[in-house]
Rosetta silent file (secondary structure, phi, psi, omega in degrees, C-alpha in Angstrom):
SEQUENCE: MLAGAATNWCIRATAYGALERGYDLTLIEDAHTTETMVLDDGFHVEASSVIQELNIAMTWVTYPGRTNSTATAEQVDFNMPGGRR
SCORE:     score description
SCORE:     0.000 S_00000001
   1 L     0.000  136.081 -178.360    0.930  -25.239   -8.534 S_00000001
   2 E  -132.880  129.610  175.741    1.489  -24.164   -4.951 S_00000001
   3 E  -150.073  163.661  176.373    0.262  -21.049   -3.152 S_00000001
   4 E   150.449 -159.367 -176.417   -0.958  -20.281    0.347 S_00000001
   5 E  -112.582  165.900  179.756   -0.050  -19.032    3.788 S_00000001
   6 L    63.697   58.135  178.714    2.733  -19.734    6.250 S_00000001
   7 H   -48.261  -43.772 -174.785    5.619  -19.765    3.787 S_00000001
   8 H   -69.686  -16.933  179.272    8.073  -20.631    6.544 S_00000001
   9 H  -124.418  -74.338 -171.813    6.198  -23.798    7.525 S_00000001
  10 H   -63.296  -47.349 -176.765    3.282  -25.051    5.423 S_00000001
  11 H   -68.162  -45.924  178.854    4.385  -23.865    2.006 S_00000001
  12 H   -60.058  -47.893 -178.835    8.016  -24.940    2.444 S_00000001
  13 H   -63.666  -40.524  179.514    7.025  -28.380    3.786 S_00000001
  14 H   -66.946  -40.966  179.718    4.459  -28.901    1.034 S_00000001
  15 H   -60.677  -52.892 -178.906    6.928  -27.870   -1.682 S_00000001
  16 H   -67.775  -36.186  177.406    9.649  -30.257   -0.570 S_00000001
  17 H   -62.821  -41.199  178.575    7.107  -32.991    0.214 S_00000001
  18 H   -62.934  -46.322  179.774    5.645  -32.747   -3.289 S_00000001
  19 H   -64.226  -41.060  178.424    9.075  -33.005   -4.901 S_00000001
  20 H   -61.843  -32.128 -177.486   10.039  -35.925   -2.649 S_00000001
  21 L   -89.868    4.133  173.831    6.859  -37.746   -3.688 S_00000001
  22 L    96.155    8.526  178.459    7.544  -37.305   -7.396 S_00000001
  23 L   -86.343  145.989  166.613    5.375  -34.327   -8.280 S_00000001
  24 L   -77.755  154.733 -173.005    6.517  -31.490  -10.519 S_00000001
  25 E  -141.200  134.761  166.259    6.083  -28.138   -8.796 S_00000001
  26 E  -122.107  117.252  175.847    5.513  -24.516   -9.687 S_00000001
  27 E   -85.551  123.915  177.684    5.586  -22.197   -6.692 S_00000001
  28 E   -79.111  101.227 -166.780    3.409  -19.140   -7.327 S_00000001
  29 E   -64.482  -23.056  178.636    5.973  -16.614   -6.177 S_00000001
  30 E  -110.174   22.365 -179.537    3.530  -13.784   -5.484 S_00000001
  31 E  -135.131   33.527  168.497    0.816  -15.960   -3.921 S_00000001
  32 E  -138.534  150.317 -171.929    2.342  -17.231   -0.698 S_00000001
  33 E  -149.925  168.660  175.950    2.828  -15.263    2.469 S_00000001
  34 L  -158.956  179.991  175.622    3.834  -15.371    6.100 S_00000001
  35 L  -106.310  155.462  172.265    4.282  -13.090    9.089 S_00000001
  36 L   -61.954  133.853  179.634    7.482  -11.569   10.397 S_00000001
  37 E   -96.494  131.863  176.144    8.874  -13.865   13.068 S_00000001
  38 E  -110.438  114.722 -177.775   10.065  -12.359   16.342 S_00000001
  39 L   -80.290  167.196 -177.138   12.464  -14.683   18.137 S_00000001
  40 L   -56.722  -32.025 -179.279   12.850  -14.915   21.905 S_00000001
  41 L   -85.227    5.832  178.742   15.932  -12.671   21.809 S_00000001
  42 L    89.808   -6.167  178.974   13.973   -9.987   19.947 S_00000001
  43 L   -66.828  138.200  179.709   15.586  -10.703   16.569 S_00000001
  44 E  -106.618  132.532  170.039   13.178  -10.246   13.651 S_00000001
  45 E  -107.758  107.746 -173.257   13.085  -12.446   10.566 S_00000001
  46 L   -67.471  138.962  179.922   11.179  -10.312    8.094 S_00000001
  47 H   -55.133  -42.806 -178.377    8.332  -11.959    6.188 S_00000001
  48 H   -61.303  -33.321  178.352    9.632  -10.578    2.885 S_00000001
  49 H   -70.447  -39.461  178.695   12.987  -12.295    3.456 S_00000001
  50 H   -63.960  -45.084  179.739   11.345  -15.661    4.159 S_00000001
  51 H   -62.976  -47.962 -179.234    9.227  -15.365    1.002 S_00000001
  52 H   -61.714  -40.842 -178.895   12.168  -14.288   -1.141 S_00000001
  53 H   -62.305  -43.612 -179.788   14.374  -17.119    0.169 S_00000001
  54 H   -68.881  -38.974  175.759   11.844  -19.821   -0.740 S_00000001
  55 H   -57.966  -43.358  178.606   11.277  -18.279   -4.182 S_00000001
  56 H   -66.301  -45.435 -179.146   15.027  -18.393   -4.789 S_00000001
  57 H   -58.079  -39.042 -178.218   15.369  -21.937   -3.411 S_00000001
  58 H   -72.540   -8.300  175.475   12.682  -23.219   -5.765 S_00000001
  59 H   -92.803  -18.105 -178.350   14.675  -21.939   -8.746 S_00000001
  60 H  -118.446  -17.562  178.665   17.867  -23.866   -7.918 S_00000001
  61 L   -68.329  141.368  179.168   16.837  -26.975   -5.970 S_00000001
  62 L  -130.490  142.639  173.448   16.781  -30.097   -8.127 S_00000001
  63 L  -127.475  135.989 -178.151   15.225  -33.502   -7.692 S_00000001
  64 L   -56.382  129.397  175.307   15.926  -36.326  -10.176 S_00000001
  65 L    75.682    8.264 -179.002   13.200  -36.657  -12.775 S_00000001
  66 L  -123.494  154.577  172.271   11.189  -33.684  -11.532 S_00000001
  67 L  -114.901  141.563  175.166   10.775  -30.122  -12.660 S_00000001
  68 E  -143.081  147.286 -177.209   10.313  -27.244  -10.285 S_00000001
  69 E  -162.189 -179.105  171.494   10.117  -23.533  -10.865 S_00000001
  70 E  -123.428  157.828  175.229    8.460  -20.317   -9.817 S_00000001
  71 E  -156.683  154.112  173.420    5.988  -18.154  -11.687 S_00000001
  72 L   -79.923  161.219  178.317    3.833  -15.164  -10.913 S_00000001
  73 H   -59.662  -34.880  179.540    0.082  -15.629  -10.720 S_00000001
  74 H   -65.830  -29.986 -178.328   -0.214  -13.610  -13.917 S_00000001
  75 H   -79.405  -10.100 -173.402    2.074  -16.058  -15.746 S_00000001
  76 E  -104.459  134.420  171.954   -0.047  -19.085  -14.840 S_00000001
  77 L  -102.671  102.541 -174.919   -3.135  -20.308  -16.658 S_00000001
  78 L   -71.475   -6.200  178.965   -4.963  -22.241  -13.978 S_00000001
  79 L   -96.153   -7.861 -174.803   -7.305  -23.742  -16.594 S_00000001
  80 L  -108.763  136.450  171.714   -4.569  -25.415  -18.671 S_00000001
  81 L   -57.254  133.734 -177.720   -2.712  -28.662  -17.901 S_00000001
  82 L    90.585  -25.628  168.622    0.866  -27.650  -17.118 S_00000001
  83 L    77.297  -18.722 -176.156   -0.321  -24.210  -16.172 S_00000001
  84 E   -83.868  141.392  175.604    1.990  -21.960  -18.170 S_00000001
  85 L   -77.522    0.000    0.000    0.596  -19.368  -20.556 S_00000001
């Protein structure tokens, strides 16, 4: 299970790092966040777009022998092995 802050850096790196190292992964889609990024030229990358993109990526990326998915916090039982209700 993965949740936290800085979707565009920490969460993304941890997600791909976990999969690369052989872990199965469930990204808690409503429990990671970031800030809107303002680039030097004034262009804004909205936080909601960054969050949505990683949620989508975690539904289609595949690694051999691993499972990865997304779930809402409500869908996860943090007390059960495997985590799904």
